[in-house]
N, C-alpha and C positions, 0 to 999 in steps of 0.2 A: 357564788356566781350563779346567775339565773340560767336556766335551760334555754338554749336557743335552737331553733330549727331553721336551717338554711335550705332554700330551694333555689332552682335556677331563676325564678322570678325575682330573686334577691329580696324576698320578704324575710324578716326576722321577727320572731315572736318571743316575748318574755312568757315564761310559764304562768305568771300572774295574769297576763292579758289574753291568755288562750281561751277561745270561746268554743261553743258547741259546733259552730260552723267549721272552725279550724279542725276540730276533731273529726268531723265527717269527711273533710277533704283528705285528712291523713288516712282514714279508712279506705277511701277510694284509691289512694296511691298504693296502699298495702295490697288491696285486692288486685289491682292492675299488675303489680309485681308478682304476686302469688300465682296469678293465672298465666303469666308469661307474656302479657300484652305489652309490657314495657320493661326497661332495664333501670337499675338504680341511677345510672348516668343521665337518664332522661329527666329525673326529678331532683337529684341532689348534686351539689357541687362536690367535686373530689378535692380533698385537701392534699396539698403537696408538702412533703416533708423533706425538702432539700437540705435543710441544715443538718439533719441526722446523717444523711448519706455523706455529705461533704466532711463532716466531723469524723466519721468512720474511715473515710478514705484517707484523711490526714493521719489518723492513728496508724493505719496499715502501712503507709509510706514510712513513717518514723520507725515502726517495728522492723520493716524490711531493711532500712539503713543500719539499724543496730545489729541485726543478724549478719549482714555483710561485713560490718566492721569487726565483729567478734570472730567470724570465720577467717578474715584476713590476718588478724593477730594470731590465731591458732596456727595457721599455715606458716607464718613467719617463725614461730617457735619450733615447729617441726623441722623446718629447713635449716 
């Protein structure tokens, strides 16, 4: 899979098509970030990972139901 660089201008570059001008632009972005003149959000799109969160949420809900079920069965045995 080729390396892709996503910026807010929606430009995507293949590593094979990367030129010296593109490299200079990245150096300018790096220097701006390093000097505190801009933030990463100013230059790069933030990837959202909703699938991982929703999957984890579902697993936690299932686990909670199993725990409740086990506790109820234990309480019935004691009583």
